[in-house]
KEKE-3310 file (N, C-alpha, C; in steps of 0.2 Angstrom, whole numbers, plus 5000, padded with zeros to 4 digits):
npx = (4082:4078:4085:4098:4098:4096:4107:4116:4112:4115:4126:4142:4142:4131:4124:4116:4106:4105:4116:4124:4123:4128:4138:4152:4149:4149:4148:4157:4154:4144:4152:4161:4152:4148:4160:4162:4150:4152:4165:4166:4154:4146:4155:4155:4142:4140:4150:4144:4133:4139:4147:4137:4129:4138:4144:4133:4128:4139:4138:4126:4130:4140:4132:4124:4133:4140:4129:4126:4118:4125:4136:4148:4155:4168:4171:4180:4193:4197:4195:4202:4215:4216:4216:4228:4237:4236:4240:4254:4259:4256:4262:4274:4280:4281:4291:4301:4302:4293:4278:4262:4251:4234:4232:4242:4239:4227:4232:4241:4231:4223:4232:4235:4222:4220:4230:4227:4215:4219:4225:4215:4207:4216:4215:4202:4201:4207:4200:4185:4174:4164:4163:4176:4183:4177:4182:4196:4197:4193:4203:4214:4211:4211:4225:4230:4224:4230:4244:4242:4239:4251:4259:4253:4257:4270:4270:4271:4263:4257:4256:4249:4236:4233:4231:4220:4210:4208:4203:4190:4182:4177:4168:4172:4185:4186:4190:4187:4197:4200:4188:4186:4194:4189:4176:4177:4182:4172:4162:4165:4164:4151:4145:4149:4142:4129:4129:4129:4118:4108:4116:4118:4104:4103:4112:4106:4099:4109:4125:4125:4112:4114:4123:4116:4107:4116:4125:4142:4150:4162:4169:4159:4160:4174:4172:4162:4169:4179:4171:4166:4177:4183:4173:4172:4185:4189:4181:4184:4197:4197:4187:4189:4186:4169:4157:4144:4135:4135:4131:4119:4110:4106:4097:4086:4082:4077:4067:4059:4054:4050:4056:4069:4074:4087:4086:4077:4082:4095:4096:4088:4096:4106:4099:4094:4106:4113:4104:4103:4116:4117:4108:4115:4126:4120:4114:4127:4133:4125:4128:4136:4149:4154:4150:4160:4157:4157:4153:4140:4134:4136:4128:4116:4116:4119:4108:4099:4106:4106:4092:4091:4098:4091:4078:4082:4085)
npy = (5047:5043:5031:5036:5043:5033:5026:5034:5034:5021:5010:5005:5012:5020:5034:5049:5056:5070:5074:5077:5091:5097:5108:5115:5110:5110:5099:5084:5071:5073:5081:5071:5062:5071:5072:5058:5057:5067:5065:5051:5044:5052:5054:5040:5038:5047:5041:5029:5033:5040:5029:5019:5026:5029:5016:5009:5018:5017:5003:5003:5011:5002:4991:4995:5000:4988:4980:4970:4961:4957:4964:4974:4987:4982:4976:4982:4981:4990:4990:4978:4983:4993:4985:4978:4988:4991:4979:4978:4988:4984:4970:4970:4980:4976:4967:4976:4982:4992:4998:4999:5013:5019:5030:5029:5017:5021:5030:5022:5013:5021:5025:5012:5010:5020:5018:5007:5011:5021:5013:5005:5016:5020:5009:5009:5021:5016:5005:4999:4990:4986:4974:4969:4977:4974:4961:4964:4972:4963:4954:4961:4964:4951:4948:4957:4952:4940:4943:4949:4937:4931:4939:4937:4924:4925:4933:4938:4932:4943:4954:4949:4947:4960:4964:4956:4960:4972:4970:4965:4976:4992:5005:5013:5018:5031:5047:5065:5071:5062:5060:5072:5070:5058:5061:5071:5064:5055:5065:5071:5059:5057:5068:5068:5056:5060:5070:5061:5055:5056:5050:5037:5033:5031:5021:5009:5001:4996:4999:5003:5008:5019:5026:5029:5039:5049:5049:5050:5036:5032:5042:5043:5031:5031:5042:5036:5026:5033:5040:5029:5023:5033:5034:5020:5017:5027:5024:5011:5013:5020:5013:5000:4984:4982:4972:4967:4977:4986:4978:4972:4983:4991:4982:4982:4995:4997:4987:4992:5005:5002:5005:5008:5020:5031:5044:5042:5029:5032:5042:5034:5023:5029:5033:5021:5013:5020:5020:5005:5002:5010:5003:4990:4994:4998:4986:4979:4987:4985:4972:4962:4959:4968:4965:4963:4975:4972:4958:4959:4966:4957:4946:4952:4956:4944:4935:4943:4944:4930:4929:4936:4929:4917:4923:4927:4916)
npz = (4785:4798:4800:4800:4812:4820:4818:4824:4837:4842:4849:4858:4870:4880:4873:4872:4859:4861:4865:4855:4852:4863:4865:4872:4885:4902:4911:4915:4910:4900:4892:4887:4881:4871:4863:4860:4851:4842:4836:4833:4831:4822:4810:4807:4803:4792:4784:4781:4773:4762:4757:4754:4744:4734:4730:4726:4715:4707:4704:4697:4685:4680:4676:4667:4657:4653:4651:4659:4671:4683:4685:4694:4704:4705:4694:4685:4691:4700:4714:4717:4714:4724:4735:4732:4733:4748:4752:4748:4756:4769:4770:4764:4771:4784:4782:4780:4792:4797:4804:4797:4797:4798:4790:4781:4775:4768:4759:4751:4746:4739:4729:4723:4718:4709:4700:4693:4688:4679:4670:4665:4660:4649:4641:4638:4630:4618:4613:4605:4609:4622:4629:4627:4635:4647:4649:4649:4661:4671:4670:4673:4686:4691:4690:4699:4711:4711:4714:4726:4733:4732:4740:4752:4755:4759:4770:4787:4802:4810:4801:4791:4798:4801:4788:4783:4792:4787:4774:4778:4779:4786:4793:4803:4803:4797:4800:4803:4794:4785:4780:4772:4761:4756:4753:4744:4732:4731:4728:4716:4708:4709:4704:4690:4687:4688:4677:4667:4664:4654:4642:4648:4648:4634:4632:4637:4628:4620:4612:4598:4596:4605:4598:4587:4593:4594:4604:4610:4611:4615:4622:4632:4638:4644:4653:4661:4667:4674:4683:4691:4695:4703:4714:4718:4721:4730:4741:4744:4747:4760:4767:4766:4756:4752:4751:4738:4738:4727:4717:4721:4725:4713:4706:4716:4715:4702:4703:4713:4708:4696:4683:4670:4668:4671:4676:4687:4693:4696:4707:4716:4718:4725:4737:4742:4743:4753:4764:4766:4769:4781:4789:4790:4797:4809:4814:4815:4825:4835:4840:4852:4850:4837:4820:4805:4792:4779:4779:4784:4773:4763:4767:4765:4751:4744:4743:4735:4723:4719:4717:4706:4697:4696:4692:4679:4673)
capx = (4084:4077:4090:4104:4097:4096:4114:4120:4110:4117:4134:4143:4141:4124:4125:4109:4107:4105:4123:4127:4122:4131:4144:4155:4146:4153:4148:4162:4151:4141:4157:4163:4147:4148:4166:4160:4145:4155:4172:4166:4148:4144:4159:4154:4136:4141:4154:4139:4129:4143:4149:4132:4127:4144:4145:4126:4128:4144:4136:4121:4133:4143:4127:4121:4138:4142:4123:4127:4115:4129:4142:4147:4161:4174:4173:4186:4199:4199:4194:4208:4220:4216:4218:4235:4241:4237:4244:4261:4261:4256:4266:4281:4282:4283:4297:4306:4303:4289:4271:4258:4246:4227:4233:4246:4235:4222:4236:4243:4225:4221:4238:4234:4216:4221:4235:4222:4210:4223:4227:4209:4206:4220:4213:4195:4202:4209:4196:4178:4170:4164:4164:4183:4185:4176:4187:4203:4196:4193:4210:4219:4209:4214:4233:4231:4222:4236:4250:4240:4240:4259:4262:4250:4260:4276:4269:4272:4256:4254:4254:4243:4231:4231:4228:4214:4205:4206:4198:4183:4178:4175:4165:4174:4191:4186:4189:4185:4202:4200:4182:4187:4197:4184:4170:4179:4182:4165:4157:4167:4161:4143:4143:4150:4137:4123:4130:4129:4111:4105:4120:4116:4098:4104:4116:4102:4097:4115:4129:4123:4106:4116:4127:4111:4105:4121:4130:4149:4151:4169:4169:4155:4163:4179:4169:4159:4175:4182:4166:4166:4184:4183:4169:4173:4192:4189:4177:4188:4203:4196:4183:4190:4181:4162:4154:4138:4130:4135:4128:4112:4105:4103:4091:4081:4080:4073:4061:4054:4052:4047:4058:4075:4076:4092:4084:4074:4085:4102:4095:4085:4101:4110:4096:4093:4112:4114:4100:4105:4122:4116:4105:4120:4130:4115:4115:4134:4134:4120:4130:4141:4155:4152:4152:4163:4152:4156:4150:4133:4132:4135:4122:4110:4116:4120:4101:4097:4110:4104:4086:4092:4100:4085:4073:4084:4086)
capy = (5051:5039:5026:5040:5045:5027:5024:5039:5032:5014:5009:5001:5016:5023:5041:5051:5060:5077:5076:5080:5098:5099:5112:5118:5107:5110:5092:5080:5066:5076:5083:5065:5060:5075:5070:5052:5058:5071:5062:5044:5041:5056:5052:5034:5038:5050:5037:5024:5036:5040:5023:5016:5029:5028:5010:5008:5021:5014:4997:5005:5012:4996:4986:4998:5000:4982:4976:4963:4962:4955:4968:4979:4992:4979:4973:4986:4979:4996:4987:4974:4988:4996:4980:4977:4994:4990:4973:4980:4992:4980:4965:4972:4985:4972:4964:4981:4984:4998:4997:5004:5016:5019:5035:5026:5012:5023:5033:5016:5010:5026:5025:5006:5010:5025:5015:5002:5015:5024:5008:5004:5022:5020:5003:5011:5026:5013:5000:5001:4986:4986:4967:4968:4981:4971:4956:4967:4974:4957:4951:4965:4962:4944:4948:4961:4947:4934:4947:4949:4930:4929:4943:4934:4918:4926:4937:4935:4932:4949:4958:4945:4947:4966:4965:4952:4964:4978:4967:4964:4982:4995:5012:5016:5021:5037:5053:5071:5073:5057:5061:5077:5067:5053:5065:5074:5058:5053:5070:5072:5054:5057:5074:5064:5051:5064:5073:5056:5052:5055:5045:5031:5030:5029:5014:5004:4997:4995:5005:5005:5012:5025:5030:5032:5045:5054:5048:5048:5031:5031:5047:5042:5025:5034:5046:5032:5022:5038:5041:5023:5022:5038:5032:5014:5017:5031:5021:5005:5015:5022:5009:4993:4981:4981:4967:4966:4983:4989:4973:4971:4989:4993:4978:4984:5001:4996:4983:4996:5010:4999:5009:5008:5027:5033:5050:5039:5024:5034:5044:5029:5019:5032:5033:5014:5011:5024:5017:4998:5002:5012:4997:4986:4997:4998:4979:4978:4991:4982:4966:4963:4959:4971:4961:4967:4978:4968:4952:4960:4968:4951:4943:4955:4956:4938:4933:4947:4941:4924:4930:4939:4924:4913:4926:4928:4909)
capz = (4791:4804:4800:4801:4819:4824:4819:4829:4844:4843:4850:4864:4875:4880:4872:4870:4853:4863:4867:4848:4852:4869:4864:4878:4891:4909:4914:4912:4907:4894:4887:4885:4877:4865:4860:4856:4846:4836:4833:4832:4828:4816:4804:4804:4800:4786:4779:4778:4768:4756:4754:4751:4739:4729:4728:4722:4709:4703:4701:4691:4679:4676:4674:4660:4652:4651:4650:4663:4678:4688:4685:4699:4704:4706:4687:4682:4694:4704:4720:4718:4714:4731:4739:4731:4737:4755:4753:4747:4762:4776:4771:4763:4776:4789:4781:4780:4799:4800:4805:4793:4800:4794:4785:4775:4771:4764:4754:4747:4743:4733:4723:4719:4714:4703:4695:4689:4684:4673:4665:4662:4655:4643:4637:4636:4625:4612:4610:4604:4611:4630:4631:4628:4641:4653:4650:4652:4668:4675:4670:4678:4693:4693:4691:4706:4716:4711:4717:4734:4736:4733:4746:4758:4755:4762:4775:4794:4805:4812:4796:4788:4802:4799:4781:4783:4795:4783:4769:4780:4778:4792:4793:4809:4802:4794:4804:4799:4790:4779:4777:4767:4755:4753:4751:4737:4727:4729:4726:4709:4704:4709:4699:4684:4686:4686:4670:4662:4665:4647:4639:4651:4645:4627:4632:4639:4622:4617:4610:4592:4598:4608:4593:4583:4596:4594:4610:4609:4616:4617:4627:4638:4642:4648:4659:4666:4671:4678:4689:4695:4698:4709:4719:4721:4723:4736:4746:4746:4750:4766:4771:4764:4752:4754:4745:4735:4738:4721:4713:4723:4725:4707:4705:4720:4713:4696:4705:4717:4704:4689:4677:4670:4667:4675:4680:4693:4696:4699:4714:4720:4720:4730:4743:4744:4745:4759:4769:4767:4773:4788:4792:4791:4802:4815:4816:4818:4831:4841:4842:4858:4846:4830:4814:4799:4788:4772:4780:4784:4766:4759:4769:4762:4744:4740:4741:4729:4717:4718:4715:4699:4692:4695:4688:4672:4671)
cpx = (4083:4082:4097:4104:4099:4104:4118:4118:4113:4124:4135:4142:4135:4125:4119:4111:4108:4112:4127:4128:4125:4137:4146:4152:4151:4153:4153:4159:4147:4146:4160:4159:4147:4154:4165:4155:4148:4161:4171:4159:4145:4148:4157:4147:4137:4145:4149:4135:4133:4145:4143:4129:4132:4144:4138:4126:4133:4142:4130:4125:4137:4138:4125:4126:4140:4135:4123:4123:4119:4135:4141:4154:4167:4176:4179:4193:4201:4200:4201:4215:4221:4219:4226:4240:4242:4241:4252:4264:4262:4261:4273:4284:4284:4290:4303:4306:4299:4281:4267:4252:4239:4228:4237:4243:4230:4226:4238:4237:4223:4226:4236:4227:4217:4226:4231:4218:4213:4224:4221:4207:4210:4217:4206:4195:4204:4204:4189:4173:4170:4165:4172:4186:4183:4180:4194:4202:4196:4200:4215:4217:4212:4222:4234:4230:4228:4242:4248:4242:4247:4262:4259:4254:4267:4276:4269:4265:4253:4252:4248:4236:4228:4228:4221:4208:4203:4201:4191:4179:4176:4173:4168:4181:4192:4185:4188:4190:4202:4193:4182:4189:4192:4179:4171:4179:4175:4160:4159:4164:4154:4141:4144:4144:4130:4123:4129:4122:4108:4109:4119:4110:4099:4108:4111:4100:4103:4119:4127:4117:4109:4119:4121:4107:4110:4125:4137:4151:4157:4170:4165:4158:4169:4177:4165:4164:4178:4178:4166:4172:4185:4180:4171:4180:4192:4186:4181:4194:4202:4192:4185:4185:4174:4158:4146:4133:4130:4132:4121:4107:4102:4097:4085:4078:4075:4067:4056:4051:4049:4050:4066:4078:4081:4090:4080:4078:4092:4100:4092:4090:4105:4106:4095:4100:4114:4110:4101:4111:4122:4113:4110:4124:4126:4115:4122:4135:4130:4123:4135:4148:4153:4155:4155:4157:4151:4153:4142:4130:4131:4130:4116:4110:4116:4113:4098:4100:4107:4096:4086:4093:4094:4079:4075:4085:4092)
cpy = (5047:5034:5030:5042:5039:5025:5028:5036:5026:5013:5006:5005:5019:5031:5044:5056:5068:5079:5079:5088:5101:5103:5115:5116:5108:5103:5088:5074:5068:5078:5077:5062:5064:5073:5063:5052:5062:5068:5055:5042:5045:5055:5045:5034:5041:5045:5032:5027:5037:5034:5019:5019:5028:5021:5007:5012:5019:5007:4998:5007:5007:4991:4989:4999:4993:4977:4970:4965:4960:4959:4973:4983:4988:4975:4976:4984:4985:4994:4983:4978:4991:4991:4978:4982:4993:4984:4974:4984:4988:4975:4966:4977:4981:4969:4969:4984:4990:4995:5002:5006:5017:5025:5033:5021:5015:5027:5027:5013:5015:5025:5018:5007:5015:5022:5010:5006:5019:5019:5006:5009:5022:5015:5006:5016:5023:5008:5002:4997:4986:4979:4966:4971:4978:4965:4958:4969:4968:4954:4955:4964:4955:4944:4952:4956:4942:4937:4948:4942:4928:4933:4939:4927:4919:4931:4934:4936:4938:4954:4955:4946:4955:4968:4962:4956:4969:4976:4965:4970:4985:5002:5016:5020:5028:5042:5059:5073:5068:5058:5067:5074:5062:5056:5068:5070:5056:5058:5071:5066:5054:5063:5071:5060:5055:5067:5068:5053:5050:5050:5038:5028:5028:5022:5008:4999:4994:5000:5007:5009:5020:5030:5033:5038:5051:5055:5046:5043:5030:5036:5046:5036:5027:5038:5041:5028:5027:5039:5035:5022:5027:5036:5026:5014:5021:5027:5014:5007:5017:5017:5001:4990:4980:4978:4968:4972:4986:4984:4972:4977:4991:4989:4980:4990:5001:4992:4988:5001:5008:5003:5008:5015:5030:5040:5048:5034:5027:5037:5039:5024:5022:5032:5026:5012:5014:5021:5010:4998:5005:5007:4992:4988:4997:4991:4977:4981:4988:4975:4967:4963:4961:4966:4966:4969:4974:4961:4953:4962:4962:4946:4946:4955:4950:4935:4937:4945:4935:4924:4932:4934:4919:4916:4926:4921:4908)
cpz = (4798:4805:4802:4809:4823:4824:4823:4836:4846:4844:4856:4870:4874:4879:4869:4864:4855:4864:4861:4849:4859:4869:4870:4885:4897:4912:4910:4908:4900:4889:4883:4879:4870:4860:4856:4850:4840:4833:4831:4827:4822:4810:4802:4801:4793:4781:4777:4773:4762:4753:4751:4745:4733:4726:4724:4715:4704:4700:4696:4685:4676:4673:4667:4655:4649:4649:4653:4669:4684:4688:4691:4699:4704:4699:4684:4685:4699:4711:4722:4717:4721:4736:4738:4734:4744:4756:4753:4754:4768:4776:4769:4768:4782:4788:4781:4787:4801:4800:4801:4797:4795:4788:4779:4771:4766:4758:4749:4743:4737:4727:4719:4715:4708:4698:4690:4685:4678:4668:4661:4657:4649:4638:4634:4630:4618:4609:4609:4608:4619:4632:4632:4634:4647:4655:4652:4659:4673:4675:4674:4685:4696:4694:4697:4711:4717:4715:4725:4737:4737:4739:4753:4760:4760:4768:4782:4797:4807:4807:4792:4791:4801:4793:4780:4787:4791:4777:4772:4780:4785:4790:4798:4808:4799:4799:4800:4793:4784:4776:4771:4761:4752:4750:4744:4732:4726:4726:4718:4705:4704:4704:4692:4682:4684:4679:4665:4662:4658:4643:4641:4648:4638:4627:4634:4634:4618:4614:4603:4592:4600:4603:4588:4586:4597:4600:4608:4614:4619:4623:4634:4642:4647:4654:4664:4670:4676:4684:4693:4698:4704:4715:4722:4724:4729:4742:4749:4749:4758:4771:4770:4759:4755:4749:4744:4735:4731:4716:4714:4722:4719:4705:4709:4718:4707:4698:4708:4712:4697:4683:4677:4668:4672:4679:4686:4696:4699:4706:4719:4722:4726:4737:4746:4747:4752:4765:4771:4771:4780:4792:4794:4797:4809:4818:4819:4824:4837:4844:4847:4855:4839:4825:4809:4794:4781:4773:4780:4777:4762:4760:4766:4754:4740:4739:4735:4723:4715:4715:4707:4694:4691:4691:4680:4669:4666)
residu = (MET:LEU:LEU:ALA:LEU:ALA:ASP:LEU:ALA:VAL:GLY:ALA:ALA:ASP:VAL:PRO:LEU:SER:SER:LEU:TRP:ALA:PHE:GLY:ALA:LEU:ASP:ALA:ASP:LEU:ALA:LEU:GLN:HIS:ARG:ILE:MET:LEU:SER:LEU:ARG:LEU:PRO:LYS:MET:LEU:THR:ALA:VAL:LEU:ALA:GLY:ALA:ALA:LEU:SER:VAL:SER:GLY:LEU:GLN:MET:GLN:THR:LEU:PHE:ARG:ASN:PRO:LEU:ALA:GLY:PRO:SER:VAL:LEU:GLY:VAL:THR:ALA:GLY:ALA:THR:LEU:GLY:VAL:ALA:PHE:LEU:VAL:MET:LEU:GLY:SER:MET:LEU:GLY:PHE:VAL:ALA:GLY:SER:GLY:LEU:MET:ALA:LEU:PHE:ALA:VAL:VAL:GLY:ALA:MET:ALA:ILE:LEU:LEU:LEU:VAL:LEU:GLY:VAL:ALA:ALA:ARG:ILE:GLN:ASN:SER:ILE:THR:LEU:LEU:ILE:VAL:GLY:MET:MET:VAL:GLY:SER:ILE:ALA:SER:ALA:LEU:VAL:ASN:VAL:LEU:GLN:ASN:TYR:ALA:ASP:PRO:ASP:SER:LEU:LYS:LEU:PHE:ILE:THR:TRP:THR:LEU:GLY:SER:LEU:SER:ALA:VAL:GLY:TRP:GLN:GLN:MET:ALA:TYR:MET:ALA:THR:LEU:VAL:GLY:VAL:GLY:LEU:LEU:LEU:ALA:VAL:GLY:LEU:ILE:LYS:PRO:LEU:ASN:GLY:LEU:ILE:LEU:GLY:GLU:GLU:TYR:ALA:VAL:ALA:LEU:GLY:VAL:ASN:VAL:ARG:LEU:VAL:ARG:VAL:LEU:LEU:ILE:LEU:SER:THR:GLY:LEU:MET:ALA:GLY:GLY:ILE:THR:ALA:TYR:CYS:GLY:PRO:ILE:ALA:PHE:ILE:GLY:VAL:ALA:VAL:PRO:HIS:LEU:ALA:ARG:GLY:ILE:PHE:ARG:THR:SER:ASN:HIS:LEU:ALA:THR:LEU:PRO:ALA:CYS:ALA:MET:LEU:GLY:ALA:ASN:ILE:LEU:LEU:LEU:CYS:ASP:ILE:ILE:SER:SER:SER:CYS:THR:TYR:PRO:LEU:PRO:ILE:SER:THR:LEU:SER:ALA:LEU:PHE:GLY:ALA:PRO:VAL:VAL:ILE:ALA:VAL:ILE:LEU:ARG:LYS:LYS)
# end
């Protein structure tokens, strides 16, 4: 709560928190401050909370499913699919003579993410081995990334700059209309994740152990991929790629609460992820020239990943 209020208070303009409740203000300055708070800072703060929670829970699910401490939301290729969708719009669009707006970019990112998600879901329904699914997801992501590189090679400087700016990540591009769509995707994904807490606990010790407990591993795998795809794809579509939150936060949650029980770690991941991304946004907004959110999240997450690697030897 304190970080959320601090995020509302920090920005380029000096806007008091009290202006959030200044409905129908007669004073012109107070009315302007109210619009800044209600139209810009409040959606940005809520976006940080949703993005941090969604990416962290997605990372927790993938690390449990693949039993890999360095797995994250991007291992399924959904993030790469969203990036490919935006790349097609921005760089091919410039060749065809039209400029991509933020709404179209989000739409194409959702289409790209959902296309990859459906492909991975189809593979997950046919195979039994999660490691094979992980390899397929990584290969699909690699193909999408390669296609993005091809498009970048032929893009003009203006469209390339626009695309690179999107890949740096931003919490400021989400207004109330976009918030409704993003919150719906994230909400459905989180509800699925909560419903899968018991099967996730069964998967901690491996698929054979989960089957012995009566878990339908193939169905759970498909639902986990759907949940992760909705959350990671939705956040990437509207905020751009945000690095390392999904990989690093689950380790913090397990370390702080000293348990792998998803009844504790799942809400802990959501809470920690939201607070960490709020902190990153506060630091970014405090700078004279705001830093990209993905840069700050990587500066936080990379040391955590390194520590995990060294500890696991």
